[in-house]
Structures are given as structure tokens and as C-alpha cells.
FIKEFI-297513 format. One record per residue: residue number from 1; x, y, z of N, C-alpha, C in turn. Coordinates in steps of 0.1 Angstrom, whole numbers. Example, Ala and Ser with C-alpha at 12.3 -4.5 7.8 and 13.67 -1.06 7.14 Angstrom:
{1 {132 -57 78} {123 -45 78} {132 -33 78}}
{2 {128 -22 71} {137 -11 71} {129 0 79}}
REM end
This chain:
{1 {6 -12 0} {-1 0 1} {9 12 0}}
{2 {5 22 -8} {13 34 -9} {9 42 1}}
{3 {-6 45 0} {-9 52 13} {-18 48 20}}
{4 {-30 54 23} {-40 50 32} {-51 40 25}}
{5 {-51 37 13} {-60 29 8} {-54 18 2}}
{6 {-63 8 3} {-59 -5 -2} {-59 -5 -17}}
{7 {-46 -10 -24} {-46 -10 -41} {-43 -25 -42}}
{8 {-50 -28 -54} {-49 -43 -59} {-38 -43 -71}}
{9 {-32 -55 -74} {-23 -56 -84} {-29 -54 -97}}
{10 {-22 -48 -105} {-28 -45 -120} {-19 -52 -131}}
{11 {-28 -54 -142} {-20 -59 -152} {-13 -48 -161}}
{12 {-1 -49 -161} {9 -42 -170} {14 -47 -183}}
{13 {16 -38 -193} {23 -45 -203} {38 -47 -201}}
{14 {42 -55 -210} {56 -62 -207} {65 -50 -209}}
{15 {77 -51 -203} {89 -42 -206} {103 -48 -210}}
{16 {101 -61 -212} {115 -69 -214} {112 -85 -218}}
{17 {121 -89 -224} {117 -103 -226} {115 -111 -216}}
{18 {106 -121 -220} {99 -132 -211} {87 -127 -202}}
{19 {81 -113 -203} {72 -111 -197} {60 -110 -208}}
{20 {49 -116 -201} {35 -116 -213} {26 -107 -209}}
{21 {20 -103 -220} {8 -91 -218} {-2 -98 -208}}
{22 {-8 -92 -201} {-19 -99 -192} {-16 -103 -181}}
{23 {-2 -108 -179} {0 -114 -166} {0 -105 -155}}
{24 {-6 -106 -142} {-7 -98 -131} {8 -95 -125}}
{25 {9 -85 -122} {23 -82 -115} {19 -75 -101}}
{26 {26 -81 -91} {24 -74 -76} {28 -59 -78}}
{27 {19 -53 -72} {23 -36 -68} {36 -35 -59}}
{28 {45 -29 -65} {54 -27 -56} {55 -13 -50}}
{29 {61 -9 -39} {61 1 -35} {76 6 -32}}
{30 {79 19 -41} {91 24 -40} {92 36 -37}}
{31 {102 40 -29} {105 53 -23} {119 59 -29}}
{32 {119 70 -33} {130 78 -38} {134 87 -29}}
{33 {146 87 -20} {149 97 -12} {158 107 -16}}
{34 {157 121 -15} {168 128 -23} {169 141 -10}}
{35 {181 140 -5} {189 150 4} {185 164 -1}}
{36 {182 173 5} {178 186 2} {192 194 -2}}
{37 {196 197 -14} {210 207 -12} {219 201 -6}}
{38 {224 190 -8} {231 181 2} {244 188 6}}
{39 {251 186 -4} {267 194 0} {264 210 8}}
{40 {256 216 1} {253 228 8} {248 231 20}}
{41 {239 220 23} {233 219 34} {242 214 46}}
{42 {253 205 44} {261 200 54} {270 212 56}}
{43 {274 219 48} {282 231 50} {277 241 59}}
{44 {262 242 56} {254 254 64} {252 247 81}}
{45 {249 234 79} {249 227 92} {263 229 101}}
{46 {273 227 94} {287 228 102} {291 239 103}}
{47 {288 250 95} {293 265 100} {282 272 100}}
{48 {278 277 112} {264 284 115} {265 299 108}}
{49 {277 305 105} {279 318 99} {274 315 84}}
{50 {270 305 78} {263 303 64} {251 301 66}}
{51 {245 299 74} {230 297 76} {223 310 72}}
{52 {212 306 63} {205 315 57} {210 325 48}}
{53 {222 321 42} {231 330 33} {231 320 19}}
{54 {231 326 7} {235 320 -5} {248 314 -5}}
{55 {248 300 -3} {262 292 -4} {263 286 -18}}
{56 {275 285 -23} {278 273 -34} {288 264 -32}}
{57 {287 253 -32} {300 246 -30} {306 241 -44}}
{58 {321 244 -43} {325 243 -57} {337 254 -58}}
{59 {345 253 -71} {355 264 -72} {350 277 -76}}
{60 {356 288 -72} {353 300 -75} {361 307 -85}}
{61 {369 300 -90} {380 302 -100} {372 303 -114}}
{62 {379 308 -124} {375 311 -137} {368 299 -142}}
{63 {374 286 -142} {369 274 -147} {360 265 -138}}
{64 {358 274 -125} {352 267 -114} {337 262 -118}}
{65 {332 253 -113} {317 249 -116} {311 246 -101}}
{66 {298 250 -100} {291 251 -90} {285 235 -89}}
{67 {290 229 -78} {286 214 -76} {272 213 -70}}
{68 {269 223 -59} {257 224 -52} {255 238 -47}}
{69 {240 241 -45} {238 255 -43} {228 254 -31}}
{70 {230 262 -21} {217 264 -11} {206 268 -18}}
{71 {194 266 -10} {183 271 -14} {182 286 -16}}
{72 {188 293 -6} {191 310 -7} {197 313 -21}}
{73 {207 304 -25} {215 310 -37} {205 303 -49}}
{74 {197 294 -47} {187 291 -59} {178 301 -63}}
{75 {173 309 -52} {164 320 -54} {170 330 -63}}
{76 {183 331 -66} {190 339 -74} {191 333 -88}}
{77 {189 319 -91} {192 315 -102} {203 306 -103}}
{78 {210 305 -91} {222 298 -91} {219 281 -91}}
{79 {223 272 -98} {222 257 -102} {236 251 -101}}
{80 {234 240 -97} {243 231 -98} {248 230 -112}}
{81 {261 226 -118} {268 225 -129} {269 240 -136}}
{82 {264 251 -130} {264 261 -137} {282 268 -132}}
{83 {288 275 -145} {300 281 -144} {300 290 -131}}
{84 {309 290 -122} {311 296 -110} {309 313 -113}}
{85 {315 317 -125} {316 330 -129} {302 336 -130}}
{86 {292 327 -135} {279 329 -140} {271 329 -128}}
{87 {275 322 -116} {267 319 -107} {271 334 -97}}
{88 {282 337 -98} {286 348 -90} {282 361 -95}}
{89 {277 364 -110} {271 374 -115} {257 374 -112}}
{90 {251 364 -112} {237 362 -107} {234 365 -93}}
{91 {245 362 -85} {242 366 -71} {255 369 -65}}
{92 {258 383 -65} {272 388 -60} {275 386 -46}}
{93 {264 382 -38} {266 379 -22} {271 366 -21}}
{94 {270 357 -31} {273 342 -28} {286 340 -23}}
{95 {285 331 -14} {297 327 -7} {301 311 -13}}
{96 {314 310 -18} {319 300 -22} {326 287 -13}}
{97 {321 279 -13} {330 269 -2} {336 257 -8}}
{98 {347 253 -3} {353 242 -10} {348 229 -7}}
{99 {344 217 -18} {340 208 -14} {347 199 -3}}
{100 {341 192 6} {348 184 15} {341 170 14}}
{101 {346 161 3} {340 150 -2} {340 138 11}}
{102 {351 139 17} {354 128 29} {342 129 38}}
{103 {337 142 44} {326 145 50} {313 139 44}}
{104 {313 145 32} {299 142 23} {297 126 23}}
{105 {307 117 23} {308 106 19} {303 100 34}}
{106 {310 103 44} {307 100 60} {291 102 62}}
{107 {286 111 58} {273 115 60} {263 105 52}}
{108 {269 104 40} {260 97 33} {259 82 39}}
{109 {272 77 42} {270 64 51} {261 63 59}}
{110 {263 75 70} {252 73 81} {238 73 76}}
{111 {234 79 67} {220 80 61} {218 65 51}}
{112 {226 60 48} {224 46 40} {222 36 54}}
{113 {227 37 62} {226 30 77} {210 30 80}}
{114 {202 44 78} {190 45 83} {182 36 71}}
{115 {186 37 61} {180 28 50} {176 16 53}}
{116 {189 9 55} {188 -5 57} {183 -8 71}}
{117 {180 1 79} {169 -2 91} {156 -6 87}}
{118 {150 -3 72} {139 -3 68} {140 -14 59}}
{119 {149 -16 48} {149 -24 38} {162 -30 35}}
{120 {166 -42 31} {180 -42 23} {178 -40 9}}
{121 {168 -37 4} {166 -34 -11} {170 -19 -13}}
{122 {181 -13 -11} {187 0 -14} {195 3 -26}}
{123 {192 9 -36} {199 14 -47} {204 26 -45}}
{124 {216 31 -45} {221 44 -43} {222 47 -56}}
{125 {220 59 -58} {222 67 -72} {235 77 -72}}
{126 {235 84 -60} {249 90 -56} {248 91 -42}}
{127 {255 101 -36} {258 103 -21} {246 109 -17}}
{128 {236 113 -25} {225 122 -18} {212 116 -21}}
{129 {210 104 -29} {198 100 -34} {199 85 -36}}
{130 {186 78 -34} {187 65 -35} {174 59 -36}}
{131 {168 50 -44} {157 42 -45} {156 31 -32}}
{132 {144 30 -27} {142 19 -16} {132 11 -21}}
{133 {131 -3 -22} {120 -9 -24} {116 -14 -8}}
{134 {103 -9 -7} {98 -10 9} {86 -21 8}}
{135 {82 -25 -3} {73 -36 -5} {72 -45 7}}
{136 {80 -51 10} {81 -61 24} {92 -53 33}}
{137 {93 -44 40} {100 -39 48} {104 -42 61}}
{138 {114 -42 68} {118 -49 79} {111 -45 91}}
{139 {101 -34 91} {94 -31 102} {80 -33 99}}
{140 {77 -39 89} {64 -41 86} {52 -32 88}}
{141 {57 -21 81} {50 -9 81} {42 -11 68}}
{142 {27 -10 70} {18 -11 58} {17 -2 49}}
{143 {22 11 51} {22 24 43} {36 28 37}}
{144 {38 30 25} {49 33 22} {52 47 25}}
{145 {41 54 26} {42 71 30} {46 71 43}}
{146 {46 63 50} {48 62 67} {61 59 66}}
{147 {66 47 59} {82 45 59} {89 57 54}}
{148 {84 62 44} {92 75 39} {91 88 52}}
{149 {82 88 56} {80 98 67} {89 95 79}}
{150 {90 83 83} {98 79 93} {113 82 92}}
{151 {116 78 78} {129 79 73} {136 93 73}}
{152 {128 101 67} {129 114 67} {130 122 82}}
{153 {125 117 90} {122 122 105} {136 117 111}}
{154 {140 106 108} {151 98 115} {165 105 108}}
{155 {165 108 95} {177 114 87} {176 130 97}}
{156 {167 137 97} {168 149 105} {173 148 119}}
{157 {168 138 127} {170 138 139} {185 133 140}}
{158 {192 126 131} {206 120 134} {215 129 127}}
{159 {212 135 115} {222 142 107} {219 158 108}}
{160 {208 161 112} {203 177 112} {202 182 97}}
{161 {200 173 90} {195 176 76} {182 172 72}}
{162 {178 179 60} {164 174 57} {165 167 42}}
{163 {155 158 40} {152 150 27} {140 152 22}}
{164 {140 150 13} {125 147 4} {124 137 -2}}
{165 {111 132 -3} {109 116 -9} {98 114 -17}}
{166 {98 109 -28} {89 105 -36} {86 89 -34}}
{167 {71 87 -37} {66 73 -33} {57 70 -45}}
{168 {58 58 -49} {50 53 -61} {51 39 -63}}
{169 {45 34 -74} {47 19 -77} {56 16 -87}}
{170 {67 26 -89} {78 22 -100} {88 33 -96}}
{171 {101 29 -103} {111 38 -99} {110 51 -108}}
{172 {104 51 -119} {102 63 -128} {94 73 -120}}
{173 {83 69 -114} {73 77 -110} {77 82 -95}}
{174 {83 72 -88} {88 77 -75} {100 90 -75}}
{175 {109 87 -87} {119 98 -87} {111 111 -92}}
{176 {100 111 -101} {95 121 -104} {87 129 -92}}
{177 {82 120 -84} {72 125 -71} {83 133 -62}}
{178 {94 127 -62} {105 133 -52} {107 148 -54}}
{179 {104 152 -65} {107 167 -69} {92 176 -65}}
{180 {84 171 -61} {71 176 -62} {71 187 -48}}
{181 {74 181 -39} {74 190 -27} {87 192 -21}}
{182 {96 195 -27} {109 200 -24} {108 214 -18}}
{183 {118 218 -9} {126 206 2} {118 206 11}}
{184 {122 195 19} {115 187 32} {101 184 30}}
{185 {99 178 19} {86 173 18} {85 160 11}}
{186 {71 154 9} {71 141 3} {56 141 -6}}
{187 {58 133 -17} {46 132 -25} {43 117 -28}}
{188 {32 114 -31} {28 100 -34} {21 101 -49}}
{189 {23 93 -57} {16 89 -70} {11 76 -70}}
{190 {-1 76 -67} {-8 62 -66} {-13 56 -78}}
{191 {-15 44 -81} {-16 36 -95} {-28 44 -100}}
{192 {-39 49 -94} {-47 58 -100} {-44 70 -105}}
{193 {-33 75 -101} {-31 91 -104} {-19 89 -115}}
{194 {-12 77 -117} {2 77 -124} {-2 81 -138}}
{195 {-9 74 -148} {-11 76 -162} {-15 91 -160}}
{196 {-26 100 -155} {-30 111 -158} {-16 121 -153}}
{197 {-9 116 -142} {2 124 -138} {11 126 -149}}
{198 {16 115 -157} {24 115 -167} {20 122 -179}}
{199 {9 120 -183} {3 126 -195} {4 142 -195}}
{200 {-1 147 -181} {1 161 -180} {15 169 -179}}
{201 {26 160 -178} {40 167 -178} {46 170 -190}}
{202 {54 183 -192} {58 185 -204} {71 175 -203}}
{203 {74 172 -215} {84 159 -218} {98 165 -214}}
{204 {101 179 -213} {113 182 -208} {113 180 -191}}
{205 {102 175 -184} {105 175 -171} {105 160 -167}}
{206 {104 150 -178} {105 138 -175} {120 135 -171}}
{207 {125 126 -162} {136 122 -158} {142 113 -169}}
{208 {154 118 -173} {160 110 -183} {157 116 -198}}
{209 {149 125 -199} {150 135 -211} {156 146 -210}}
{210 {168 148 -217} {176 159 -215} {170 170 -225}}
{211 {176 185 -224} {172 195 -234} {173 192 -250}}
{212 {182 185 -252} {184 182 -267} {171 172 -273}}
{213 {169 162 -263} {159 153 -266} {146 159 -265}}
{214 {144 167 -255} {130 174 -256} {129 184 -266}}
{215 {141 191 -271} {136 200 -284} {135 190 -296}}
{216 {140 180 -299} {139 171 -307} {122 165 -307}}
{217 {119 163 -296} {105 158 -294} {96 170 -296}}
{218 {99 182 -292} {92 193 -298} {91 196 -310}}
{219 {102 193 -319} {99 198 -334} {92 185 -338}}
{220 {92 172 -334} {79 164 -338} {66 165 -332}}
{221 {63 178 -326} {50 180 -321} {48 173 -308}}
{222 {58 166 -303} {57 159 -286} {58 170 -276}}
{223 {49 175 -270} {52 185 -261} {49 180 -245}}
{224 {40 171 -245} {33 165 -230} {36 150 -232}}
{225 {34 144 -220} {31 130 -221} {23 125 -228}}
{226 {11 131 -228} {0 126 -235} {2 127 -250}}
{227 {12 137 -254} {16 135 -270} {26 124 -271}}
{228 {35 120 -263} {44 109 -263} {35 97 -262}}
{229 {24 98 -252} {18 85 -256} {12 82 -267}}
{230 {9 92 -275} {1 91 -287} {10 86 -298}}
{231 {24 84 -294} {31 78 -307} {34 65 -306}}
{232 {35 56 -317} {36 44 -318} {50 38 -314}}
{233 {52 25 -309} {66 21 -307} {73 22 -315}}
{234 {71 19 -329} {79 20 -339} {83 34 -343}}
{235 {74 43 -343} {78 56 -344} {89 62 -336}}
{236 {88 58 -323} {96 63 -312} {112 56 -314}}
{237 {109 42 -317} {122 35 -320} {130 39 -330}}
{238 {123 43 -342} {129 50 -354} {135 62 -350}}
{239 {131 70 -343} {136 83 -340} {147 86 -327}}
{240 {145 74 -319} {152 77 -307} {161 65 -303}}
{241 {159 55 -313} {166 41 -309} {160 32 -298}}
{242 {171 29 -288} {166 21 -278} {161 28 -271}}
{243 {162 40 -267} {154 51 -258} {142 51 -262}}
{244 {141 47 -275} {124 49 -280} {116 40 -271}}
{245 {119 28 -269} {112 17 -261} {110 22 -247}}
{246 {119 30 -242} {117 35 -226} {108 44 -228}}
{247 {110 57 -238} {101 66 -237} {84 62 -240}}
{248 {85 50 -246} {71 45 -250} {63 39 -237}}
{249 {70 32 -230} {65 28 -217} {64 38 -207}}
{250 {75 45 -206} {70 58 -192} {60 67 -196}}
{251 {57 68 -208} {47 78 -213} {34 71 -208}}
{252 {33 59 -206} {21 49 -201} {23 45 -187}}
{253 {33 53 -181} {36 50 -165} {40 37 -162}}
{254 {46 32 -170} {50 19 -168} {66 18 -166}}
{255 {69 13 -159} {86 9 -154} {86 -2 -146}}
{256 {92 -12 -152} {94 -26 -145} {109 -29 -139}}
{257 {117 -17 -141} {130 -20 -135} {130 -21 -121}}
{258 {136 -31 -116} {138 -32 -101} {147 -24 -94}}
{259 {146 -25 -81} {156 -16 -73} {167 -28 -72}}
{260 {177 -25 -75} {190 -34 -75} {200 -29 -64}}
{261 {202 -35 -53} {210 -31 -44} {226 -37 -44}}
{262 {228 -47 -54} {239 -50 -53} {249 -49 -67}}
{263 {245 -38 -74} {252 -34 -84} {268 -25 -80}}
{264 {275 -29 -88} {290 -23 -86} {293 -11 -97}}
{265 {295 0 -95} {300 8 -105} {312 6 -109}}
{266 {316 4 -122} {329 2 -127} {335 14 -133}}
{267 {326 24 -137} {333 35 -147} {321 45 -146}}
{268 {325 57 -149} {316 68 -152} {321 77 -162}}
{269 {313 79 -174} {319 88 -185} {307 95 -194}}
{270 {312 99 -204} {301 110 -211} {309 110 -226}}
{271 {298 109 -237} {302 110 -248} {292 116 -257}}
{272 {300 120 -269} {288 128 -280} {292 126 -292}}
{273 {283 121 -298} {281 120 -314} {277 133 -322}}
{274 {286 137 -331} {285 150 -335} {277 150 -350}}
{275 {271 161 -351} {264 162 -365} {273 162 -376}}
{276 {286 167 -376} {294 168 -387} {305 162 -382}}
{277 {312 151 -388} {324 148 -385} {336 158 -382}}
{278 {344 156 -371} {354 165 -369} {368 159 -376}}
{279 {376 173 -379} {388 167 -384} {397 178 -378}}
{280 {412 174 -377} {421 181 -371} {419 183 -354}}
{281 {433 181 -349} {435 179 -337} {428 192 -328}}
{282 {429 204 -332} {423 215 -323} {407 215 -325}}
{283 {401 209 -335} {388 207 -333} {382 198 -326}}
{284 {389 187 -324} {387 176 -315} {389 180 -302}}
{285 {401 187 -298} {403 194 -286} {393 201 -280}}
{286 {388 210 -288} {376 218 -284} {362 209 -282}}
{287 {360 199 -289} {349 193 -287} {349 183 -276}}
{288 {361 181 -271} {363 174 -257} {357 180 -246}}
{289 {361 195 -246} {358 204 -236} {346 199 -227}}
{290 {333 201 -235} {324 199 -228} {318 187 -221}}
{291 {325 177 -230} {326 162 -225} {333 159 -212}}
{292 {343 167 -212} {351 167 -199} {345 173 -186}}
{293 {339 184 -190} {332 192 -181} {320 183 -176}}
{294 {314 175 -184} {302 167 -178} {308 155 -169}}
{295 {318 151 -173} {324 139 -164} {330 143 -151}}
{296 {336 157 -150} {342 164 -139} {329 168 -131}}
{297 {318 173 -137} {309 175 -128} {305 165 -120}}
{298 {302 153 -126} {295 142 -119} {304 138 -109}}
{299 {316 137 -110} {329 134 -100} {324 146 -88}}
{300 {324 159 -90} {321 168 -79} {309 165 -72}}
{301 {299 160 -79} {287 159 -72} {288 148 -66}}
{302 {294 139 -69} {291 124 -61} {305 120 -54}}
{303 {314 127 -55} {327 122 -47} {332 110 -53}}
{304 {330 105 -64} {336 95 -71} {346 98 -78}}
{305 {356 93 -77} {371 97 -84} {378 84 -93}}
{306 {385 83 -101} {391 76 -109} {407 76 -111}}
{307 {412 65 -112} {427 65 -114} {430 63 -132}}
{308 {419 56 -142} {421 52 -152} {413 62 -161}}
{309 {419 69 -171} {413 77 -178} {411 70 -194}}
{310 {401 69 -199} {398 60 -212} {393 72 -222}}
{311 {399 74 -233} {393 80 -245} {386 73 -254}}
{312 {374 74 -258} {368 67 -268} {367 75 -281}}
{313 {370 67 -293} {369 74 -306} {361 65 -316}}
{314 {351 69 -323} {345 63 -334} {346 71 -347}}
{315 {350 64 -357} {357 72 -369} {342 71 -378}}
{316 {343 80 -390} {334 81 -399} {330 68 -403}}
{317 {339 58 -407} {335 44 -413} {329 36 -400}}
{318 {327 41 -388} {322 33 -376} {331 25 -369}}
{319 {342 27 -374} {356 18 -367} {356 24 -351}}
{320 {358 17 -342} {357 23 -329} {370 19 -322}}
{321 {378 26 -315} {390 25 -308} {388 30 -293}}
{322 {396 28 -284} {398 31 -272} {413 34 -268}}
{323 {416 45 -260} {431 44 -255} {430 49 -241}}
{324 {437 42 -232} {436 45 -218} {450 47 -210}}
{325 {448 55 -201} {461 59 -192} {456 58 -178}}
{326 {464 49 -168} {463 48 -155} {473 57 -148}}
{327 {470 65 -138} {477 77 -131} {482 68 -119}}
{328 {491 73 -112} {494 69 -100} {486 71 -89}}
{329 {480 80 -90} {468 87 -80} {454 90 -86}}
{330 {445 91 -78} {431 96 -84} {431 110 -93}}
{331 {423 111 -103} {426 124 -110} {417 133 -100}}
{332 {422 141 -96} {415 150 -86} {412 165 -89}}
{333 {413 167 -102} {411 182 -108} {406 181 -120}}
{334 {395 190 -125} {393 189 -142} {406 191 -147}}
{335 {416 198 -145} {427 200 -155} {435 187 -155}}
{336 {435 180 -145} {443 167 -148} {433 157 -155}}
{337 {423 156 -153} {413 150 -164} {415 154 -178}}
{338 {415 167 -182} {416 175 -195} {429 169 -200}}
{339 {442 170 -190} {454 170 -193} {457 155 -199}}
{340 {450 144 -191} {453 128 -197} {442 127 -212}}
{341 {431 134 -207} {422 133 -224} {431 137 -233}}
{342 {436 149 -234} {442 155 -246} {455 147 -248}}
{343 {461 144 -238} {475 136 -241} {470 121 -249}}
{344 {460 115 -246} {455 102 -252} {451 105 -267}}
{345 {447 118 -269} {440 124 -282} {455 126 -290}}
{346 {462 133 -285} {476 134 -293} {483 121 -298}}
{347 {482 114 -289} {489 99 -293} {482 94 -307}}
{348 {471 99 -308} {462 92 -322} {467 99 -333}}
{349 {473 110 -335} {475 117 -344} {491 116 -351}}
{350 {490 115 -365} {483 122 -375} {471 109 -376}}
{351 {459 114 -381} {447 107 -384} {445 106 -398}}
{352 {439 93 -404} {437 94 -418} {420 96 -419}}
{353 {415 95 -409} {398 95 -409} {393 105 -402}}
{354 {380 110 -405} {374 120 -395} {369 112 -385}}
{355 {365 118 -375} {356 115 -363} {345 116 -361}}
{356 {333 109 -356} {320 112 -357} {315 112 -342}}
{357 {324 106 -331} {319 103 -319} {334 104 -310}}
{358 {332 112 -297} {344 113 -289} {338 109 -275}}
{359 {345 100 -267} {342 100 -254} {352 99 -243}}
{360 {350 104 -232} {358 101 -219} {353 95 -206}}
{361 {359 86 -203} {354 78 -190} {366 78 -181}}
{362 {361 75 -168} {370 71 -156} {369 59 -151}}
{363 {377 51 -148} {375 40 -142} {385 35 -130}}
{364 {387 24 -125} {397 22 -113} {393 30 -103}}
{365 {377 31 -99} {372 42 -88} {377 41 -75}}
{366 {373 50 -67} {377 50 -54} {367 46 -43}}
{367 {356 38 -51} {347 32 -43} {341 22 -49}}
{368 {339 9 -41} {332 -3 -48} {317 -7 -43}}
{369 {312 3 -36} {299 1 -31} {288 11 -36}}
{370 {292 16 -45} {282 29 -53} {275 21 -65}}
{371 {263 25 -72} {257 20 -82} {267 14 -96}}
{372 {262 7 -103} {268 3 -115} {273 13 -124}}
{373 {280 9 -131} {286 17 -142} {278 26 -150}}
{374 {282 40 -151} {273 51 -155} {278 57 -166}}
{375 {269 57 -175} {272 65 -188} {264 79 -186}}
{376 {268 90 -184} {263 99 -185} {255 104 -200}}
{377 {241 108 -199} {239 113 -210} {242 123 -215}}
{378 {248 130 -227} {254 140 -230} {249 144 -244}}
{379 {242 156 -244} {236 161 -255} {239 175 -259}}
{380 {242 178 -271} {245 192 -277} {232 196 -284}}
REM end
């Protein structure tokens, strides 16, 4: 039960091989917990002089990026992943704080222990958010909303931080629900609410649909979940590849992905396929910059670091190669990641073919208990 009313299992369409149309599937109870402005909130907790003030965690130098912004800073339009110079321009009173990832990791472990008091089925997404399957929770609490409320209260009691939660019958909707009542709130999407909730959403609000994909959908006349639902599976697969299948089902509020607590992250990376093939070292070096930014932003936000840098190259004839370099220590700055990536690129020259795709990834990571290998979506 998600809330205070009894809900029966529903017949859901298949989402993968081996599932049959019309086979009843037990309703799951999924909670998505998201710490509110996590890094910035930890800094405000530990340094009282920062409380109530606009705070950005990250570098304040020219190439610095905001890893997290307090809610006071967000009122000025400051957001994570924003260049620090832009953030300072939007909020002249902004205070920059250097990240303390060792502290964030420790707090994250503390919060995860709270999760495990309720269920072993915990799937961390990063240091500050996780999915929990509480269908059969360890405290035999009948309502997922009550589980979420207790977890949030315990997080506040033990860490003096606030968390928001989304509760629903699948992961996609639980994630969408957690954004509804931020900060320090929760929201439930019941099976009765799910389809209408999705239909009313602009596609740009869908978790997993980035700005470029949203623009492409808009160009095709797809603006809302209802518009997306009106498209055939073949149409979406033709225009969005494998992702088209995912879009087809989430437009119907269907997501059969299980909460997976035992996945191990092996690498994190980003890549981009270019509209026009690249030629020449300078052109490729410039094209790598936003890809490197994407990977480094993820590292800053999650506290995940790696020692092995891998450059992925796909040529115009679709031949694909990779080149890697393992460093003595962890890549600890964007400039170090850029240097290693550019050095790997230099080793390929001279090139006889143009390049249609470039990618950068980090492996040999500093943690073995985070989620599985993550390929960041990257769109230009």
C-alpha cells in the first residue's frame, strides 16, 4: 500500500523479454529519497555563519563549476553545474565553499544505514539519493508513505539535514514524485494517479529526457506525456533508437525496473556523437571540453574519483577504438582529467579518417559500493 487506501495488483504491459501481456504483476512500493541541497546543507550545518545565506559548493575560479547550491542561492537562479563566474554574476553575495567529499561520504554512509533499518533493497544513485523497495519492509509498516515519513524524520534527527521523498509503484514515478514537494516534503503517486500525472507533464520534465531530446520531441510535435503516449513504438524506436522503447513505456506510467542493491559501478563517462564529422586536432580538442566538463561535474557531485582515463573514438566509417592511461593517484581536478584526455588524443595523430564520436570515461574508482557503471547522457 502506497498510502492509506488498499490497492490491488494491476495488469501491466511487458517491458522486457520473457514478460507476457496480461500477466498480473504485484504492485511494488518504491521510495525515492533525495537529500535537500546536500553538500550546501552539510556546509551550513557545520558552519553556522553560512546559515540563511546563499552558498555554493565548488570552485570560485574562472573554470570553476557549482557542485551544489543552497536554497538561498537558488532563489537567484544559481544551479548545480553552472559556471562559477555565472553564479557569482547572478548572486554577488554568493559565498563559495570548497567541497569536503570525505565529510559528504561519511554523512552519506550514515544516512544509508538508516535506509538499511527499513529494507535491504537500497539502490544508491549518488551520495545524496537512493531508491528503496519497501514492499516488504523490515518493520512491517503497511504504508510506504509512513516509511518515507519515518526515514525523513530519522535523517533529520541524526544528521540535522532534511530530505524529500517520492513514493510510487515504480522507480520512474517515485523519482518524479520526489521533486514535487521539495525541500523537506514528500509526495505520493498512486496507481490511480500515475497515467494522468505522466500525461500532463511536459516532456522536458521527464527524468532521463535532456534538453536536446526534449527539443527534438518538440520539433516532432511532442510536448507533453499525452503527446508522447500517442506515438507508436515503431515511431519512437525509429527516431530515438533503444531509448524510444523506454519513452514508449514511461509515457504509459510503466517501469518494470527493479531496485537493485548489489550493483557495482565500474566506470563513469560521457560521450557525444557530432552532427558533422570532426577533422584536425584543434577541432577535436575543443569538442572534448564539454564532455570533460560533464564527467568532472559528476565527480564533483558524487565524490567518485578514478585513476584510469579512457578516450573513446568512433571514426566516420564506424570503426571504434579506445586508449587508456592509468595514473599513480586519483584524478583530483578537472585540469588533470583534461590533460590526460588530451594526451591520449595526441597519441592518435596523425589521423587518416574523420571522427564522428568522442567519449571520456574514468575507471579504477575510489569506491566499490556505489551503483553500477554510469554512462552520463550528453547532448549538444
